[in-house]
N, C-alpha and C positions, 0 to 999 in steps of 0.2 A: 601502669597507665594512671593509677591514682596519683603517683608522685608527679607525673607530667601535668595532671589537672591542678595540683596545688602550686606548681611552679609557674604556670601560665596565669595571666589575668583571668578572673572568673568569667568575664564577659566573653572571652574567646576560647577558653580551654577546650570545651567540647567541639566547637566548630573547627578548630585547628586539628585536633586529633582525628576527627571523623573524616576530614578532607585529605589527610595524607594518603598517597597511593601506597598500597600494600605490595610487598615483594612477591614475586611469583614463587609458587611452591611446586616441587617436583620437576619432571622433565618438560612438561607442557609450557609453551610460551604464553605470556600474558596476551590479553585480547583488548584492542581498542575499538571504539565505535566505528571508525573508518574501516578497520579490518573486518568487523562483523558485517557491515554493509556490503563490502566487496565479496565476501563469501556468499551472502544471500543472492546477490545479483549473478554471480558466476555459476552457482550450483542449482538454482531453483529450476526444475524442469518445466513448470507451468509458464514461466517467463520465456523460456526458449520456445515452447510450443506456440505462444502468442506471436513471437517473431516469425515463425514459419507460416502462421496464418496470414500475416501481412504480406509476406512474399508470395504466397499462393493467390491472394486477392490481386496483387499487382500483375501476376501472370494472366489471370482471368480478364483483367481490364485490358491488357494488350491484345488478348485474343478476341475480345468483343469488338474491337475496331477493325478486324481483318475482313476484307471482302470475301464473298463466297468463291469457292473453287469452280473452274469450268468442268464440264463433263463431256466425255466422248461418246458419240452415238454411231452405230452402224445399222442402217435400214435397208432391208431387202424387199423387193416387190416382184410380182409375177413369177412365182415359182411354186412348185408342188401342186399344180392344178391339173387340168384335163387338156387333152389335145396338145396344141403347140406349147402350152404352159406347163407340160409335164416335166418334172425334174427341175433343174436350175439353169438349163441352157438359155432360157429367155429371161432370166432374172435381171433386174436392174438394181444396182447397189449404190447406196448413198452413204458416205462417211462424213460426219459433221462434228463440229464442236459447238456446244451451247454454253454461253456465259451469262449467268444472272448479273444484272446491273442494278445495284440498290439505288433507288431514287429518294429524294428528300434528304432528311438528316438522321436516318435510322442508325447508321454506323457511328456517326459522331455522338449521337445521344446514348448509344449503348456503351461506347468507350467512356463517356463522361460519367454515366451511372457506375461503371466499374471503378473509375478513379475515386468517386465519392465513397464507395464502399471500402476501398483500400485505405483511404484517409481515416474513415471511421474505425476500422480495425487497428490502425496505427495509434490512434488516440486511446483506444481501449487497452492496447498494450502499454502505453505510457501510464495510463491510470493504474493498471495492475502493478507496474514497476514502482510507482509512488506508494501504493498500498503495501507492497512488500517491504519497501524501505521503512515505512511508518511502523509496520509490525515488528521489524527487526530492531528499530530504535526503541520502541516501547519495551520489548523483551530485554534489550540491553540495559535500559534504565532500571527495570525491575530487578535484574540480576545485580546491578551495581548497588542499589539501595539495600537489597538483601544482604550484600556483603557488609554494609554499614550496620545493619541490624545485628549481625553476628558480633561485630566489634563492640557495639553497645551492650549486647548481652554479656560478653566476656567482662567488660568493665563493671557492669552492675553486679555480676557474680563476685568479682574481686572485692568490691565495696561491701557486699553483704557478708562475705567471709571475714574481712577485716573487722567489721562492726561486731560480728558474732564473737570474735576473739576478744575484742574490747569488753563486751558484756560479760564474757566468761571470767575475765580478770577482775572485773568489778564485783561479780558474784562471789568469787573466791575471797575477795578482800572484805566482804560483808557490806559493800556499799550499794548493792542492788539485790532485788529479790530473785530467787532461782527461776521463777516463771519467766523472767526476762530472757534468760539464756535459752529456754525452750522456744519462745517466740522468735528469737533471733535465728535459731536453727531452722524454724519454719520458713523464714524469709530467705535463708540460703537455699533451701529446697525449691522454693518458688523461682528464685533467680536461675537455678540450674535447669529447671524445667523450661523456663522461658528461653534459655540459651539453646537447649536441644530443639525446641520448636523453630527458633530462628535458623538453625543449621539445616533443618529439614526444608524449610521454605527456601533457603539459598540453593539447596540441591535441586529443588523443583524449578526454580527460576532459571538456573543454568541449563537444565534439560530443555526447557521451553525455548531458550535462546538458541541452543544447538539445533533444534528442530526447524528453525527458520531456513537453514541451508541443507536440510535433509539428514542431518546426523542423528543417530539413535542414542548417542550419549555425548556429554560434553567433551569436545576435543580441543580444549584450550585451558590455559591456566587461570590466573586471577583476572577478573574483569577490571580493567584499568579505568579510572575516571575520578572526578571530584564532585562534590555537592554543588548545586547551583547557587548562585548569588542572586538576590532580587534584582529585577530589571523592570523598567517601564515598558509596557507593551507598545508596539508601533502605533502611530495614529490610525484611527479607524478609517479615515479616507484612503490612506495608503494600503491598508489591509483589504479594503473593499476593491480597490483598483487592481490589486494583485489577483483577485478572484477571477477576473476576466481572462487571465493568462493560464489558468489551471485547466487541465484536461477535462475536468468535470463540466466546466462551462463550455469549453470548445466542443465537447461531445454532443451537447444539446444542439448546437448550431450545425454540427456535422450531420447529425441524424436528420435534421430538417432539410439540409442541402441534398442528402442522398435521396430522400423521399421526393424532392422536387425533380431531381435528375431521373429517377425511375418514372415519374409521371410524364416527363417530356419524352422519354423513350417509348412509353406505351402509346402516346399520341403519334409519334413518328412512325410506328409500325402500321398505321392505317394505310400509308402509301405503299403499294405493292412493288415488287422488284420487276424490272423490265428484263425480258429474256431475249438475247440475241443469239441466233443460230446461223452458223456459216458452215457450208459443206461442199463436197464435190460428188457429182453423180455420173455414173457411167451407164449409157443406153446399150442394152444388149443387142438390139436389132441392127444398129449401125456402128456400134463401137465408139460412138462419139462420147465425149465427156464435157460436162459443164458445171458451173457453180450454182449452188442454191443458197438462199438467205431467207431467214424468217425472223420476224419480230413478234414477241408475245407479251401480253400484259394481262395479268389476272384482274378480274372485275370484282372489286370489293362490294358485292351486293349482299351476300349471305352472312359474311363475317367481317364486321368493321371494328373488331376488338373492343366492343363497347364495355363488356364486363371488366376487362383488365384496365381499361382507361378509368372507369368509375372507381374501381378499387384503389388504383394508384392516386387518384384525386383525393379520396377519403384518407388515405395514409398520409398524404401531404398535409392535409388539414390537421390530422391528429398529431403529426410531428411538430407542427407550428404551435398547437396548444400545449403539447408536452414541453416544448422549449420554454414557453412562458411560465408554466407551473414549476418546471424544474429550476429556473433561475430564482424564483421566489423562495423555493425551498433551500437552495444553496446559500442565499443571502441570510436566511433565518438561521441555518445551521452555523454559518460563519460567525454571525453575531453572538450566538450562544457560546461558541468556542472562545471567542474574543473576551466575553465577559467572564467566563470561567477562568481564563488565564489571568485576567486582571485581578480577580478576587484572590486567586492562589498566590500571585506575586505579593499582594499586600499582606496576606497572612504570613508568608514566608519572611517578609521583612520584619514584621512584629515579633515573630518567634526568634529570629536570629538576633535582633537588636535589644529585645526587652525580656521576653518570657524565659528563654533558656539561660541567659546570664543571671537573671534574678533567681531562678531556681538553683543555679550553681552556688551563688553567694549564700543563699539561705541554707543550703545543705552544709556547706563548709562551716558556717557560723553555729548551726545547731549541733553538728557533730563535735566540734571543738568544745562547745558549751556543755555537752553531755559528759565529756571526759572531766570537765571541771565541776560537774555537779550542778550546773545552771539550768539544764533542760532535762526532761524526763525521757524515758524510753519511747513512748508513743510519739513524742514530738520528732524524735530522730527518724522513726519509721515513716511518719507523714512527710518529712522533708525529703527522704530518699525516694519515696514513691512519687512525690511531685517532680523530682529531678528526672526519674525514669520516664514519667508521663510526658514531661516537656520535651525531652530528647526524642522520644518515640513520635510525638506529634510533629516535631520538626522534620523527622524522616518521612512521615506520611505526607506532609505538605511539600517537601522537596520532591517526592515522587509525583505528586499531583502537578507541580509546576512543570516538571520534565515531560510528563504525559500531555499536559495542556499545550506546551510549546510544540511537541511533536504533532499533535492533532492540528493545530493552527498552521504549522509549517506544511503539513500535508494538504490542507484545504487551499493554501495559497501557492502550491507547487514550489515549495522551497524558498520562502521569503527570507532574504539574507539577515534581516534584523532579528530573526528568531533562532539563529544558528549558534550564538554564543551564550554567555551568561553562566560560566562555570568557573569555580576556583581552579587555578592552575599552579 
């Protein structure tokens, strides 16, 4: 890897080597971001449960709009008494059907409240789906950057070992103090320890990624992808406009609409149902038969549903205030995410175009000068540490950019302008 660094221009050597996709190792196939998202959506049980909740709410909404069933009545009179009314010989029987007839808008209001509840659950499912995708993308990016950190650790270990060998030869030639060989060996140990830590972090990141679709261990090979290139964030006006289409903003409006529908339903319940009874009666004395009909209407004197109507009205007001407060919070959070992304993009550009190339050039010059006796041991150590720090900071910022893009994309429900920006 060091030879590739020297062959390439210093300004691009690390960026090119870090961005090259690694070959899959072992029998497990490599994993792309699209495949990780597909696995999470297909295997996450909570997402499936949310879909079933939406279907159940739709079934309840359809049921809420159904009229009440009729009921059959059999009425007997003048039996089981004394004298001529003893037994059932003088009994008169009436068989009838009673049908409650809803008045007003109660059924329509109940169906509308059920529809609003189903829409709310549907939006909650969509929000959960976007949250799941955002978590999967974040885990994928962490695993991908962890892969790059291992590659960086391997390269820095190789550089430390080669430098230690150079110091050993200079010590044997009497051109350097023996203490320099000891310190060079310490740097090799530090680089080896850093590489071991990077490998452990890579294993943890891969396990976290596999957990997004319920796997208890990584069931994939290398995480494929490239480092991000700096981009200009989309205009703030477009970003703010995209917020209105997100399920977070639509959920606030849906909660208010559901509360309004429930309030209308509670008001509609004040109007009682009309009961129509139609039947046929047989007179025992003459054997004649005739029809009977009855109309009944409950009098809303003792119960006018005042408590439920008051509670529904208060909930409607609360939902309206919650929508106003929620929209302000969403805009504030979106602005913070937007500014965080803009700052990370600027830092990434500076590291990619200035800091990392300068650290590479400085290291190559100092290392060459040390062999020629122009620079001392400490200057080489400082240059190597500066190079490692610059490259590590580049990876930190690259991850910050990827996570900030993921966060802003989640808040805008998948804004297309945030989907690209990677070396291919």
